PLY file of the C-alpha trace (Angstrom):
ply
format ascii 1.0
element vertex 121
property float x
property float y
property float z
element edge 120
property int vertex1
property int vertex2
end_header
0.36 -0.25 -0.09
1.48 3.20 -1.00
1.72 5.93 1.34
2.15 9.64 1.01
2.71 12.19 3.86
3.25 15.91 3.67
4.67 17.86 6.43
6.49 21.39 7.10
3.02 24.12 6.83
2.62 26.93 9.14
2.21 30.29 9.19
4.67 33.45 8.23
4.62 36.53 7.55
5.13 37.72 3.52
8.87 37.55 2.38
9.19 34.68 4.46
10.06 31.14 4.21
8.60 27.64 4.82
9.74 23.86 3.71
7.61 21.42 2.99
8.35 17.42 3.27
6.46 15.03 1.19
7.45 11.02 2.19
6.37 8.08 -0.22
6.11 4.59 0.66
4.85 1.43 -0.74
6.42 1.83 -4.33
8.55 -1.13 -5.12
10.99 1.16 -7.49
12.32 5.12 -6.82
10.70 5.70 -10.57
7.68 7.61 -10.02
6.40 10.67 -10.37
5.42 13.20 -7.90
4.19 16.45 -7.87
2.96 19.42 -5.51
-0.63 20.82 -5.50
-2.20 23.25 -3.63
-5.56 24.77 -3.16
-7.03 28.21 -2.08
-10.50 28.57 -0.84
-13.16 29.08 -3.95
-10.20 28.14 -6.30
-9.54 25.12 -8.22
-6.30 22.50 -7.40
-2.97 24.55 -9.12
-1.00 21.82 -9.98
2.45 24.06 -9.48
5.59 21.93 -9.28
6.85 18.11 -9.98
7.79 15.44 -12.15
4.09 14.66 -14.12
5.43 12.69 -16.77
9.30 12.23 -17.09
10.72 11.30 -13.92
13.96 13.02 -14.74
12.00 15.95 -15.21
11.05 18.82 -12.74
8.34 21.40 -14.10
7.39 24.73 -12.05
4.83 26.53 -12.52
5.14 30.69 -13.57
3.12 31.71 -10.51
6.43 30.13 -8.18
9.30 30.33 -10.24
12.52 31.65 -8.83
10.61 31.31 -5.72
9.88 27.67 -4.73
12.83 24.64 -5.40
11.40 21.44 -5.72
14.05 18.67 -4.63
14.14 14.69 -4.25
16.41 12.54 -2.38
15.43 9.67 -4.04
17.54 7.38 -1.49
15.11 8.47 1.18
11.82 8.74 -1.06
10.75 12.20 0.24
10.79 15.07 -1.93
11.48 19.08 -0.53
9.60 22.60 -1.61
11.53 25.11 -0.54
9.22 27.74 -0.26
10.79 31.58 -0.60
9.55 35.18 -0.08
6.15 33.94 0.28
3.27 35.98 -1.00
-0.31 35.91 0.85
-1.85 34.66 -2.06
0.47 31.41 -1.70
-2.07 31.09 1.36
-3.50 27.14 0.34
-3.47 23.44 1.43
-0.69 22.06 -0.09
-0.44 18.38 -1.01
1.80 16.09 -2.33
0.80 13.54 -4.58
2.79 10.32 -6.77
2.20 7.78 -8.78
3.97 4.86 -10.56
1.96 5.13 -14.01
2.76 8.97 -14.79
0.45 9.00 -17.70
-2.40 8.79 -15.75
-4.41 12.26 -14.95
-3.47 13.16 -11.07
-6.75 12.66 -9.91
-5.61 8.84 -10.33
-2.37 9.40 -7.98
-1.46 8.75 -4.73
-2.04 11.88 -2.35
-1.24 13.20 1.11
-3.76 14.49 3.38
-1.99 17.84 2.63
-0.42 20.49 4.80
-1.58 24.30 5.69
-0.14 26.93 4.41
-0.95 30.63 5.45
0.87 33.99 4.67
0.25 36.91 6.30
0.77 40.54 4.76
0 1
1 2
2 3
3 4
4 5
5 6
6 7
7 8
8 9
9 10
10 11
11 12
12 13
13 14
14 15
15 16
16 17
17 18
18 19
19 20
20 21
21 22
22 23
23 24
24 25
25 26
26 27
27 28
28 29
29 30
30 31
31 32
32 33
33 34
34 35
35 36
36 37
37 38
38 39
39 40
40 41
41 42
42 43
43 44
44 45
45 46
46 47
47 48
48 49
49 50
50 51
51 52
52 53
53 54
54 55
55 56
56 57
57 58
58 59
59 60
60 61
61 62
62 63
63 64
64 65
65 66
66 67
67 68
68 69
69 70
70 71
71 72
72 73
73 74
74 75
75 76
76 77
77 78
78 79
79 80
80 81
81 82
82 83
83 84
84 85
85 86
86 87
87 88
88 89
89 90
90 91
91 92
92 93
93 94
94 95
95 96
96 97
97 98
98 99
99 100
100 101
101 102
102 103
103 104
104 105
105 106
106 107
107 108
108 109
109 110
110 111
111 112
112 113
113 114
114 115
115 116
116 117
117 118
118 119
119 120
């Protein structure tokens, strides 16, 4: 059984930083796709960073490019999201999701429970 667990959310002031972690277990190999998603109240879920199709290629949305840094420790099966220069509009529930079937839609992936990030002005 696959488990995806996020941690590291919290509350910060604008301009501050947070680091999220995503621990993945249960896949038979380390060749799985992993993505970071977020959903703010009243808004659609946004996939903004991750290895969505090619496990060796990272994608980062323009909305966070230059501020968020994604990394991955294959040996520990943990992914990290370093979030810098946070803005109030970054406030959302942040999710990590993974799949060993990268061609599937993310809604079919294995999802964590989410961690809240709140950025105050």
